[in-house]
C-alpha atoms as a printed R data frame, in Angstrom:
    type eleno elety resid chain resno       x       y       z
1   ATOM     1    CA   MET     A     1  12.471 -13.300 -27.433
2   ATOM     2    CA   LYS     A     2  16.096 -12.835 -26.356
3   ATOM     3    CA   ILE     A     3  16.093  -9.290 -27.707
4   ATOM     4    CA   PHE     A     4  12.866  -8.507 -25.836
5   ATOM     5    CA   LYS     A     5  14.285  -9.838 -22.547
6   ATOM     6    CA   LYS     A     6  17.506  -7.872 -23.108
7   ATOM     7    CA   VAL     A     7  15.575  -4.627 -23.761
8   ATOM     8    CA   ILE     A     8  13.362  -5.160 -20.688
9   ATOM     9    CA   ASP     A     9  16.447  -5.855 -18.578
10  ATOM    10    CA   ILE     A    10  18.124  -2.659 -19.794
11  ATOM    11    CA   ILE     A    11  14.992  -0.577 -19.154
12  ATOM    12    CA   THR     A    12  14.577  -1.887 -15.629
13  ATOM    13    CA   LYS     A    13  18.246  -1.284 -14.884
14  ATOM    14    CA   LEU     A    14  17.810   2.308 -16.071
15  ATOM    15    CA   MET     A    15  14.802   2.737 -13.763
16  ATOM    16    CA   LEU     A    16  16.718   1.795 -10.631
17  ATOM    17    CA   PRO     A    17  18.833   4.979 -10.436
18  ATOM    18    CA   PHE     A    18  15.711   7.100 -10.936
19  ATOM    19    CA   VAL     A    19  13.898   5.366  -8.088
20  ATOM    20    CA   VAL     A    20  16.929   5.727  -5.811
21  ATOM    21    CA   PHE     A    21  17.193   9.389  -6.866
22  ATOM    22    CA   ALA     A    22  13.496   9.881  -6.036
23  ATOM    23    CA   LEU     A    23  14.137   8.318  -2.633
24  ATOM    24    CA   VAL     A    24  17.066  10.675  -1.998
25  ATOM    25    CA   LEU     A    25  15.008  13.676  -3.161
26  ATOM    26    CA   GLY     A    26  12.170  12.621  -0.892
27  ATOM    27    CA   MET     A    27  14.494  12.460   2.084
28  ATOM    28    CA   ALA     A    28  15.968  15.843   1.160
29  ATOM    29    CA   ARG     A    29  12.426  17.251   0.899
30  ATOM    30    CA   ILE     A    30  11.636  16.030   4.403
31  ATOM    31    CA   ILE     A    31  14.802  17.616   5.776
32  ATOM    32    CA   LEU     A    32  14.256  20.889   3.890
33  ATOM    33    CA   ASP     A    33  10.623  21.098   5.045
34  ATOM    34    CA   THR     A    34  11.566  20.762   8.712
35  ATOM    35    CA   PRO     A    35  12.200  24.515   9.212
36  ATOM    36    CA   VAL     A    36   8.860  25.252   7.517
37  ATOM    37    CA   ILE     A    37   7.152  23.040  10.076
38  ATOM    38    CA   PHE     A    38   8.673  24.989  12.964
39  ATOM    39    CA   ARG     A    39   7.913  28.408  11.448
40  ATOM    40    CA   ASN     A    40   4.293  27.558  10.715
41  ATOM    41    CA   PRO     A    41   1.936  29.032  13.329
42  ATOM    42    CA   ARG     A    42  -0.398  26.019  13.107
43  ATOM    43    CA   ILE     A    43   1.099  22.670  14.030
44  ATOM    44    CA   ASP     A    44  -1.442  20.693  12.007
45  ATOM    45    CA   GLU     A    45  -0.339  22.292   8.717
46  ATOM    46    CA   GLY     A    46   3.308  21.464   9.370
47  ATOM    47    CA   PHE     A    47   2.437  17.970  10.535
48  ATOM    48    CA   ASN     A    48   0.318  17.465   7.414
49  ATOM    49    CA   LEU     A    49   3.302  18.329   5.225
50  ATOM    50    CA   LEU     A    50   5.595  16.001   7.156
51  ATOM    51    CA   LEU     A    51   3.057  13.167   7.165
52  ATOM    52    CA   THR     A    52   2.473  13.427   3.419
53  ATOM    53    CA   ASN     A    53   6.187  13.407   2.645
54  ATOM    54    CA   ILE     A    54   6.996  10.461   4.903
55  ATOM    55    CA   LEU     A    55   4.095   8.337   3.670
56  ATOM    56    CA   SER     A    56   5.066   9.096   0.071
57  ATOM    57    CA   MET     A    57   8.545   7.814   0.883
58  ATOM    58    CA   PHE     A    58   7.059   4.484   1.984
59  ATOM    59    CA   VAL     A    59   5.341   4.140  -1.399
60  ATOM    60    CA   VAL     A    60   8.633   4.797  -3.209
61  ATOM    61    CA   MET     A    61  10.410   2.285  -0.941
62  ATOM    62    CA   GLU     A    62   7.865  -0.406  -1.861
63  ATOM    63    CA   LEU     A    63   8.452   0.382  -5.532
64  ATOM    64    CA   LEU     A    64  12.192   0.088  -5.008
65  ATOM    65    CA   ARG     A    65  11.747  -3.238  -3.228
66  ATOM    66    CA   SER     A    66   9.737  -4.584  -6.181
67  ATOM    67    CA   LEU     A    67  12.382  -3.398  -8.620
68  ATOM    68    CA   ILE     A    68  15.217  -4.994  -6.664
69  ATOM    69    CA   GLU     A    69  13.280  -8.252  -6.425
70  ATOM    70    CA   TYR     A    70  12.840  -8.179 -10.188
71  ATOM    71    CA   PHE     A    71  16.617  -7.923 -10.624
72  ATOM    72    CA   GLU     A    72  17.183 -10.905  -8.354
73  ATOM    73    CA   ILE     A    73  14.638 -13.385  -9.739
74  ATOM    74    CA   HIS     A    74  13.626 -11.748 -13.064
75  ATOM    75    CA   ARG     A    75   9.930 -11.731 -12.302
76  ATOM    76    CA   LEU     A    76   7.609  -9.465 -10.380
77  ATOM    77    CA   LYS     A    77   6.135 -10.935  -7.229
78  ATOM    78    CA   ILE     A    78   2.455 -10.195  -6.848
79  ATOM    79    CA   THR     A    79   2.914  -9.859  -3.086
80  ATOM    80    CA   PHE     A    80   5.271  -6.899  -3.502
81  ATOM    81    CA   ILE     A    81   2.928  -5.199  -5.943
82  ATOM    82    CA   ILE     A    82  -0.008  -5.701  -3.573
83  ATOM    83    CA   ASP     A    83   2.099  -4.451  -0.642
84  ATOM    84    CA   GLY     A    84   2.860  -1.268  -2.573
85  ATOM    85    CA   THR     A    85  -0.805  -0.820  -3.422
86  ATOM    86    CA   ILE     A    86  -1.878  -1.331   0.180
87  ATOM    87    CA   VAL     A    87   0.737   1.162   1.391
88  ATOM    88    CA   PHE     A    88  -0.503   3.704  -1.172
89  ATOM    89    CA   ILE     A    89  -4.151   3.204  -0.139
90  ATOM    90    CA   LEU     A    90  -3.254   3.519   3.549
91  ATOM    91    CA   ARG     A    91  -1.342   6.698   2.708
92  ATOM    92    CA   GLU     A    92  -4.427   8.170   1.065
93  ATOM    93    CA   ILE     A    93  -6.650   7.197   3.996
94  ATOM    94    CA   MET     A    94  -4.260   8.648   6.573
95  ATOM    95    CA   ILE     A    95  -3.762  11.908   4.690
96  ATOM    96    CA   GLY     A    96  -7.470  12.272   3.928
97  ATOM    97    CA   SER     A    97  -8.520  11.578   7.492
98  ATOM    98    CA   PHE     A    98  -5.902  13.908   8.941
99  ATOM    99    CA   GLN     A    99  -7.030  16.714   6.628
100 ATOM   100    CA   HIS     A   100 -10.707  15.882   7.285
101 ATOM   101    CA   LYS     A   101 -11.256  15.632   3.513
102 ATOM   102    CA   ILE     A   102 -12.265  11.974   3.248
103 ATOM   103    CA   MET     A   103 -15.846  10.792   3.579
104 ATOM   104    CA   SER     A   104 -16.809   7.750   5.600
105 ATOM   105    CA   THR     A   105 -18.057   6.026   2.433
106 ATOM   106    CA   GLU     A   106 -14.610   6.457   0.893
107 ATOM   107    CA   ILE     A   107 -13.001   4.932   3.961
108 ATOM   108    CA   TYR     A   108 -15.387   1.965   3.727
109 ATOM   109    CA   ALA     A   109 -14.587   1.536   0.035
110 ATOM   110    CA   PHE     A   110 -10.830   1.743   0.677
111 ATOM   111    CA   SER     A   111 -11.210  -0.722   3.562
112 ATOM   112    CA   LEU     A   112 -13.020  -3.172   1.314
113 ATOM   113    CA   LEU     A   113 -10.297  -2.776  -1.296
114 ATOM   114    CA   ILE     A   114  -7.596  -3.424   1.308
115 ATOM   115    CA   PHE     A   115  -9.512  -6.489   2.518
116 ATOM   116    CA   VAL     A   116  -9.736  -7.898  -1.016
117 ATOM   117    CA   LEU     A   117  -6.066  -7.147  -1.658
118 ATOM   118    CA   GLY     A   118  -5.209  -8.874   1.628
119 ATOM   119    CA   ILE     A   119  -7.093 -11.988   0.528
120 ATOM   120    CA   ILE     A   120  -5.328 -11.960  -2.848
121 ATOM   121    CA   ARG     A   121  -1.986 -11.506  -1.115
122 ATOM   122    CA   ALA     A   122  -2.666 -14.407   1.255
123 ATOM   123    CA   LEU     A   123  -3.694 -16.623  -1.671
124 ATOM   124    CA   ALA     A   124  -0.570 -15.612  -3.584
125 ATOM   125    CA   ILE     A   125   1.537 -16.758  -0.644
126 ATOM   126    CA   LEU     A   126  -0.405 -19.995  -0.111
127 ATOM   127    CA   VAL     A   127  -0.563 -20.970  -3.769
128 ATOM   128    CA   SER     A   128   2.600 -20.487  -5.769
129 ATOM   129    CA   PRO     A   129   2.340 -20.207  -9.592
130 ATOM   130    CA   GLY     A   130   2.783 -23.942 -10.315
131 ATOM   131    CA   GLU     A   131   0.500 -25.300  -7.621
132 ATOM   132    CA   SER     A   132  -3.256 -25.555  -7.145
133 ATOM   133    CA   LEU     A   133  -5.444 -25.339  -4.053
134 ATOM   134    CA   ASP     A   134  -6.043 -29.121  -4.133
135 ATOM   135    CA   ALA     A   135  -2.376 -29.999  -3.604
């Protein structure tokens, strides 16, 4: 078991620079795409590019937050994983609605998923791993 924990620790420490690098590349992409936004004759196409890049950065930031939390307490918090999932779903809804490519039934399904994830997140905060609802 000690070897397994050591290997997992090494792997997660190797992931951190890649996530930070992805964050830096994402920021560089936003900066490099700025002239494209101004040269584009249609503002919605440039805004779509900017919106997609910025919302993708939020997903990577949530991933980074989960990874850093793992380094501090050596376990993944379900709340951070759910936060990342909710951010990703909201990203998809915002991009799809801005591009007019998402159906109302998909928005309802995503909304239901976010609602369920919100309930799970609230329960994860109210009930820590060693406690029960009766206590």
